[in-house]
Backbone bond lengths (Angstrom), bond angles and torsions (degrees), N, CA, C in turn:
res aa  C-N    CA-C-N  psi(-1)  N-CA   C-N-CA  omega(-1)  CA-C   N-CA-C  phi
1 M - - - 1.449 - - 1.520 110.80 -
2 A 1.340 118.39 -40.12 1.456 122.60 179.92 1.523 110.31 -63.87
3 K 1.302 116.10 -34.23 1.464 120.96 179.55 1.531 110.03 -62.72
4 K 1.313 118.62 -43.35 1.460 122.46 179.79 1.517 110.61 -67.58
5 S 1.318 118.64 -37.99 1.464 121.93 178.91 1.522 110.16 -63.65
6 A 1.333 117.45 -42.50 1.468 121.18 178.56 1.527 109.77 -63.02
7 K 1.332 115.61 -40.04 1.460 119.64 178.79 1.522 110.51 -64.51
8 T 1.314 117.43 -42.67 1.470 121.81 179.57 1.524 110.10 -64.19
9 E 1.339 118.20 -42.98 1.461 121.30 179.01 1.524 110.42 -61.85
10 T 1.339 117.12 -40.66 1.455 120.97 178.69 1.524 110.23 -61.71
11 Q 1.324 116.51 -42.03 1.458 119.65 179.47 1.521 110.83 -67.97
12 Q 1.330 118.28 -36.48 1.452 120.82 177.91 1.528 110.35 -64.92
13 V 1.323 117.04 -39.96 1.463 120.41 176.79 1.524 108.98 -63.13
14 T 1.306 116.78 -43.02 1.454 121.22 178.36 1.524 110.26 -61.50
15 L 1.311 116.08 -42.80 1.457 119.62 177.23 1.522 110.12 -63.14
16 Q 1.311 116.28 -42.50 1.475 120.26 177.99 1.528 110.36 -63.05
17 D 1.328 116.29 -41.36 1.468 119.85 177.60 1.529 111.00 -60.12
18 L 1.323 115.70 -43.40 1.465 120.41 178.28 1.527 110.82 -62.10
19 Q 1.308 116.47 -42.83 1.464 120.31 179.47 1.531 111.11 -65.69
20 N 1.333 116.91 -39.08 1.470 120.28 177.12 1.527 110.89 -64.60
21 L 1.322 115.82 -42.12 1.460 120.15 177.83 1.523 110.46 -62.08
22 R 1.319 116.35 -40.62 1.467 120.66 178.22 1.529 110.22 -61.09
23 T 1.309 116.97 -44.21 1.470 121.32 179.30 1.529 110.37 -61.00
24 E 1.325 116.84 -43.01 1.466 121.28 178.69 1.533 110.96 -63.12
25 L 1.334 116.76 -43.63 1.463 120.55 179.89 1.532 111.52 -66.15
26 E 1.328 116.73 -39.26 1.469 119.60 176.73 1.522 110.68 -61.05
27 K 1.318 115.36 -42.72 1.477 120.43 179.14 1.529 110.11 -63.52
28 E 1.328 116.39 -44.57 1.468 120.88 179.32 1.528 111.16 -61.64
29 A 1.332 116.64 -42.99 1.467 120.63 179.60 1.526 110.33 -63.60
30 A 1.318 116.53 -43.73 1.470 120.07 179.93 1.528 111.10 -63.06
31 E 1.325 116.55 -42.91 1.463 120.48 179.12 1.533 111.29 -62.86
32 K 1.335 115.96 -43.28 1.468 119.63 179.00 1.522 111.44 -65.28
33 Q 1.332 117.30 -37.31 1.464 120.36 178.92 1.522 110.69 -65.79
34 V 1.330 117.34 -41.59 1.462 120.50 177.50 1.529 109.87 -64.85
35 E 1.330 115.48 -45.08 1.473 120.15 178.35 1.523 110.90 -58.78
36 L 1.312 116.20 -44.15 1.459 120.86 -179.34 1.529 111.43 -64.92
37 A 1.320 116.30 -40.00 1.466 119.99 179.56 1.531 111.26 -65.83
38 Q 1.324 116.94 -31.27 1.466 120.84 -178.22 1.533 113.09 -90.88
39 R 1.318 116.57 -18.25 1.466 120.84 -176.67 1.521 110.05 -63.65
40 K 1.318 114.62 140.99 1.462 120.03 176.86 1.526 108.85 -110.12
41 Y 1.308 113.88 143.09 1.458 121.19 179.35 1.516 107.68 -113.16
42 E 1.314 115.45 138.91 1.456 119.69 -179.52 1.524 110.26 -92.68
43 V 1.315 114.33 132.93 1.457 121.46 177.01 1.520 106.58 -124.92
44 D 1.320 115.50 122.55 1.461 120.26 179.37 1.529 108.91 -85.21
45 F 1.327 115.90 109.09 1.457 121.37 178.85 1.530 111.08 -84.46
46 E 1.317 116.40 2.12 1.460 126.12 177.49 1.518 113.95 72.01
47 N 1.331 117.22 -43.00 1.467 119.59 175.83 1.524 109.20 -155.32
48 L 1.300 114.81 163.67 1.462 120.81 -175.71 1.520 112.31 -63.44
49 S 1.327 116.84 -30.56 1.467 118.70 -179.05 1.532 111.66 -64.73
50 N 1.343 117.97 -28.88 1.468 119.95 177.03 1.531 111.18 -68.64
51 V 1.324 117.05 -34.43 1.464 120.09 175.68 1.529 108.67 -63.90
52 T 1.331 115.95 -44.32 1.465 121.37 178.74 1.525 110.53 -61.56
53 K 1.331 117.22 -40.97 1.468 121.34 179.15 1.530 111.77 -64.31
54 V 1.329 116.22 -39.47 1.464 119.24 178.80 1.524 109.76 -66.27
55 L 1.329 116.47 -41.47 1.465 119.37 177.61 1.533 111.07 -61.51
56 A 1.318 116.24 -41.10 1.473 119.86 177.18 1.525 110.20 -65.55
57 H 1.307 116.26 -41.21 1.472 121.70 177.40 1.533 110.35 -58.57
58 L 1.334 116.29 -46.17 1.464 119.93 179.17 1.523 111.54 -62.07
59 N 1.311 115.32 -37.40 1.460 120.50 -177.21 1.532 112.77 -74.12
60 K 1.326 117.16 -32.88 1.469 120.11 -172.20 1.524 115.32 -109.59
61 D 1.311 117.49 -37.17 1.460 120.56 -166.45 1.529 116.16 -108.41
62 V 1.310 118.12 1.02 1.467 119.91 -177.20 1.523 109.61 -109.91
63 S 1.311 114.67 124.01 1.461 119.64 175.84 1.523 108.23 -77.26
64 W 1.301 116.10 142.47 1.456 119.48 178.13 1.526 109.98 -127.44
65 S 1.304 114.47 158.73 1.460 121.47 176.99 1.527 106.40 -142.18
66 T 1.301 115.96 -178.26 1.462 118.80 178.45 1.528 111.13 -63.21
67 K 1.325 117.39 -23.50 1.456 121.53 -178.19 1.529 112.60 -73.20
68 N 1.333 117.61 -31.78 1.460 118.56 -174.68 1.530 114.27 -123.11
69 A 1.308 118.58 2.38 1.470 121.15 -176.38 1.531 111.93 -58.64
70 A 1.314 117.17 -49.06 1.464 120.10 -178.36 1.527 111.16 -63.69
71 L 1.323 116.73 -36.95 1.467 120.57 178.58 1.526 111.32 -64.96
72 L 1.331 116.11 -43.53 1.466 120.25 179.15 1.529 111.46 -65.84
73 V 1.321 116.60 -39.13 1.472 119.99 178.01 1.529 109.59 -64.60
74 S 1.321 117.29 -43.27 1.465 121.63 178.48 1.529 110.90 -60.57
75 L 1.327 116.77 -46.05 1.466 121.25 178.12 1.521 110.64 -60.52
76 S 1.321 116.61 -47.29 1.461 120.71 179.95 1.527 110.82 -59.69
77 D 1.325 116.91 -45.83 1.466 120.52 178.69 1.523 111.46 -60.91
78 S 1.314 116.66 -42.92 1.468 120.65 178.96 1.519 111.28 -63.11
79 L 1.329 116.56 -42.54 1.467 119.72 179.21 1.525 111.39 -67.03
80 W 1.339 117.20 -37.63 1.467 120.06 176.23 1.527 110.03 -62.49
81 D 1.326 116.73 -42.89 1.469 120.55 178.14 1.520 110.97 -61.74
82 E 1.315 116.26 -45.09 1.468 120.42 179.78 1.529 111.32 -66.09
83 Q 1.320 116.23 -39.00 1.462 120.10 177.44 1.539 109.68 -62.55
84 S 1.305 117.56 -43.30 1.470 121.70 177.96 1.527 110.64 -62.60
85 R 1.342 116.47 -41.93 1.469 120.35 177.84 1.520 110.96 -61.24
86 L 1.333 115.94 -45.13 1.468 119.89 -179.78 1.528 111.38 -63.59
87 K 1.320 116.76 -40.22 1.466 120.36 177.74 1.527 110.55 -64.70
88 A 1.323 117.12 -41.48 1.466 121.20 179.70 1.526 111.00 -65.03
89 E 1.327 115.92 -34.16 1.471 120.43 177.19 1.516 111.68 -78.53
90 D 1.329 115.97 -7.17 1.461 122.47 -177.98 1.532 110.32 53.98
91 S 1.314 113.75 45.77 1.454 121.20 -176.95 1.526 110.21 -83.47
92 K 1.324 115.29 107.60 1.463 120.15 179.76 1.531 112.01 -102.01
93 T 1.302 115.81 -21.92 1.464 118.93 -175.93 1.519 113.29 -98.77
94 S 1.323 117.46 -18.02 1.452 120.14 -176.02 1.520 109.84 -139.46
95 A 1.288 115.59 148.88 1.468 121.29 176.21 1.519 108.65 -140.02
96 V 1.331 116.00 62.06 1.455 121.03 178.85 1.523 107.85 -84.96
97 V 1.325 114.40 120.05 1.457 122.53 -176.37 1.526 108.06 -108.08
98 S 1.327 116.70 135.77 1.468 121.91 177.38 1.523 108.95 -102.55
99 L 1.330 115.45 123.51 1.457 121.05 -178.41 1.527 110.00 -132.13
100 K 1.332 115.26 146.77 1.459 120.60 175.77 1.522 109.46 -76.47
101 Q 1.326 114.33 168.15 1.466 121.85 -176.16 1.525 112.18 -54.85
102 V 1.311 117.30 -45.90 1.470 120.40 -177.35 1.530 110.01 -62.40
103 D 1.335 116.40 -41.51 1.464 119.71 -179.62 1.527 112.05 -68.21
104 I 1.339 116.41 -39.09 1.478 119.81 177.41 1.526 109.55 -61.79
105 N 1.304 116.16 -46.51 1.468 120.36 -179.82 1.530 110.82 -62.30
106 T 1.324 117.05 -42.65 1.470 121.03 179.26 1.523 110.54 -64.62
107 L 1.332 116.67 -40.64 1.469 120.51 177.45 1.523 110.14 -61.56
108 Y 1.314 116.31 -46.47 1.458 121.40 179.11 1.530 110.45 -58.77
109 Q 1.331 116.08 -49.31 1.460 120.03 -179.79 1.532 111.95 -63.62
110 S 1.324 116.86 -38.08 1.472 119.31 -179.17 1.520 111.40 -68.15
111 L 1.323 116.53 -34.34 1.465 119.00 177.88 1.528 111.34 -71.25
112 L 1.314 116.38 -25.35 1.463 119.94 177.81 1.523 112.98 -82.87
113 S 1.321 116.47 -18.05 1.466 119.02 -174.31 1.526 112.89 -112.39
114 V 1.315 116.20 33.60 1.465 120.32 -179.14 1.515 110.58 -67.36
115 Q 1.336 114.75 137.06 1.457 121.32 174.11 1.522 106.36 -134.34
116 S 1.303 115.20 112.81 1.460 118.63 -178.10 1.517 108.43 -149.58
117 T 1.311 115.14 178.58 1.461 120.81 177.77 1.516 109.21 -134.28
118 G 1.285 115.87 156.78 1.465 121.76 174.95 1.510 113.11 94.19
119 I 1.309 113.77 143.14 1.461 121.67 -178.32 1.529 111.42 -66.07
120 E 1.320 117.91 -40.39 1.472 120.26 179.81 1.517 110.55 -63.59
121 S 1.305 116.19 -39.28 1.457 120.37 177.36 1.525 109.60 -62.98
122 A 1.315 117.42 -43.52 1.465 122.19 178.02 1.522 110.54 -63.29
123 R 1.327 116.69 -43.44 1.468 121.29 179.59 1.532 110.34 -60.97
124 N 1.335 116.88 -45.77 1.463 121.12 179.78 1.524 111.61 -64.01
125 Y 1.330 115.45 -38.72 1.459 119.91 179.19 1.531 110.53 -64.84
126 V 1.316 117.36 -45.62 1.465 120.98 -179.53 1.528 110.27 -62.50
127 K 1.322 117.87 -41.83 1.472 120.97 177.47 1.526 110.44 -61.60
128 L 1.317 115.68 -45.75 1.465 120.24 -179.76 1.525 110.68 -61.94
129 L 1.302 116.35 -46.74 1.459 120.34 -179.91 1.525 110.97 -63.21
130 T 1.317 116.83 -37.85 1.464 120.92 177.20 1.524 110.29 -63.61
131 N 1.325 116.70 -40.24 1.466 121.12 -176.60 1.527 113.27 -71.03
132 I 1.323 117.79 -39.29 1.468 118.85 -172.38 1.525 114.76 -120.60
133 G 1.306 118.00 -5.87 1.471 121.03 -176.23 1.517 114.01 -59.13
134 A 1.322 118.08 -44.21 1.470 121.15 -177.91 1.528 111.19 -64.57
135 Q 1.338 116.68 -39.20 1.463 120.12 -179.32 1.530 111.11 -67.26
136 I 1.320 116.48 -37.56 1.461 120.01 178.08 1.524 109.97 -67.74
137 T 1.321 116.55 -39.84 1.463 121.13 177.35 1.527 110.67 -61.76
138 E 1.325 117.54 -41.76 1.468 121.15 178.38 1.529 110.71 -62.07
139 A 1.329 116.94 -42.79 1.463 120.48 178.24 1.529 110.31 -63.49
140 M 1.329 116.98 -40.46 1.465 120.75 178.43 1.535 110.65 -63.53
141 Q 1.332 117.49 -37.92 1.460 120.99 178.88 1.526 110.88 -67.37
142 A 1.330 116.96 -39.24 1.466 120.73 176.72 1.526 110.33 -63.29
143 M 1.327 116.61 -40.45 1.465 120.97 177.49 1.530 110.60 -64.01
144 A 1.322 116.52 -41.24 1.467 120.69 -179.85 1.530 110.66 -62.47
145 A 1.325 116.64 -40.28 1.465 120.11 178.49 1.532 110.66 -63.88
146 A 1.326 116.65 -42.11 1.467 120.56 178.52 1.532 110.45 -65.64
147 N 1.310 117.02 -40.27 1.466 120.95 177.63 1.526 111.34 -64.82
148 Q 1.328 116.75 -32.71 1.464 121.39 179.09 1.525 110.49 -63.76
149 E 1.337 117.07 -37.33 1.464 120.44 177.09 1.530 110.44 -59.85
150 I 1.317 115.92 -45.81 1.462 120.59 -179.49 1.524 110.17 -65.95
151 Q 1.323 116.26 -40.81 1.464 119.97 179.00 1.532 110.49 -61.81
152 S 1.323 117.60 -39.12 1.465 121.23 178.62 1.526 111.16 -62.17
153 I 1.325 116.22 -39.79 1.463 120.14 178.04 1.531 109.79 -64.00
154 H 1.335 116.69 -41.34 1.464 119.99 179.95 1.530 111.64 -66.87
155 V 1.322 117.60 -34.79 1.468 120.56 175.56 1.524 109.00 -64.84
156 E 1.333 116.32 -43.82 1.464 120.85 178.53 1.536 110.52 -62.19
157 L 1.333 116.45 -39.32 1.467 120.54 177.13 1.528 111.05 -62.81
158 A 1.312 117.32 -42.26 1.469 120.75 179.56 1.530 110.44 -62.60
159 E 1.323 117.07 -42.44 1.467 120.79 178.54 1.526 110.35 -65.22
160 L 1.325 115.68 -39.67 1.456 120.68 178.46 1.530 111.25 -64.88
161 D 1.325 116.77 -39.54 1.465 121.06 176.29 1.532 110.98 -58.93
162 Q 1.326 116.24 -41.23 1.467 119.77 178.43 1.533 110.70 -63.31
163 R 1.323 115.66 -42.55 1.473 119.46 179.32 1.526 110.62 -64.92
164 I 1.334 116.59 -40.68 1.467 120.35 178.35 1.522 110.08 -63.25
165 D 1.331 117.06 -43.69 1.467 120.79 178.29 1.525 110.88 -60.74
166 Q 1.324 117.15 -44.47 1.468 121.00 179.66 1.530 110.41 -63.13
167 E 1.318 115.54 -42.95 1.463 120.77 -179.33 1.536 110.55 -65.46
168 T 1.319 116.15 -38.56 1.465 120.79 179.15 1.525 110.25 -65.81
169 V 1.315 116.81 -43.59 1.469 120.61 178.26 1.524 109.98 -63.05
170 T 1.317 117.09 -43.75 1.461 121.08 -179.95 1.524 110.42 -61.40
171 N 1.332 116.40 -45.62 1.468 120.17 179.70 1.520 111.09 -63.32
172 T 1.319 116.89 -40.46 1.466 121.56 179.88 1.519 110.34 -64.66
173 E 1.333 116.85 -44.61 1.460 120.99 -179.98 1.529 110.80 -63.73
174 E 1.342 117.07 -43.01 1.459 120.37 179.98 1.525 110.48 -66.71
175 S 1.296 116.32 -38.91 1.467 120.74 178.89 1.533 109.96 -63.86
176 Q 1.331 116.54 -42.49 1.461 120.57 178.52 1.526 110.23 -66.09
177 T 1.330 117.53 -39.68 1.463 121.66 179.10 1.525 109.66 -63.74
178 E 1.339 116.55 -44.39 1.462 120.13 178.46 1.520 110.74 -62.63
179 S 1.322 118.29 -41.39 1.466 121.97 179.19 1.520 110.46 -62.93
180 T 1.321 116.73 -41.80 1.457 121.62 179.07 1.529 109.91 -64.88
181 L 1.326 117.04 -43.92 1.471 121.03 179.33 1.518 110.15 -63.14
182 E 1.302 118.03 -42.34 1.450 121.30 179.33 1.539 110.09 -63.56
183 A 1.319 115.91 -42.34 1.462 119.97 179.99 1.530 109.90 -63.90
184 V 1.326 117.18 -43.63 1.460 121.49 179.34 1.524 109.19 -64.89
185 T 1.310 116.74 -43.33 1.470 121.44 179.53 1.532 110.28 -61.82
186 N 1.318 116.69 -44.88 1.469 121.36 178.97 1.520 110.90 -62.69
187 E 1.320 117.98 -40.82 1.463 121.43 178.85 1.529 110.46 -66.61
188 T 1.334 115.76 -38.60 1.451 120.63 -179.79 1.522 110.41 -66.70
189 I 1.305 116.71 -40.00 1.456 121.70 -178.75 1.539 109.28 -66.46
190 Q 1.301 117.78 -39.01 1.471 121.25 -178.17 1.485 108.25 -76.18
């Protein structure tokens, strides 16, 4: 009987270890998600006029709905802030803009969903996309890599949940078996 109790205690410790590991992984995932949400990515717009062109593009050529209005406003506000910073720095040779993940994604989506008319508008759009498209793509790739880290933690959490469930079932079954044996033993003794 003592042998089974030691085995059960070992499994309970293992279950506790699994639960502690799960708590640590949840904390790590939450911290990484907050870090990722606050992280800024640099996009080289090459010159201040490209920032102005993107702002004009957002104002004139991007359709909005209730689903993306707040995102577009946030992006526009961020770009206005960055444009003001660049002007205050009197930056003529560089126009590196720092944007958060949500703004980068919104910028990327807005550049993909352009709706405009006229050849000059098309020409200006192609020039703008040529000037800043690669930098936006690089920022999106950096974001994807960071998101992959978080996704890996969530996969590990899912696997850990399965192990915890299996361990819980095993402990429950052993506990029930021990209770049944004790009951049978007690009945036999009486």
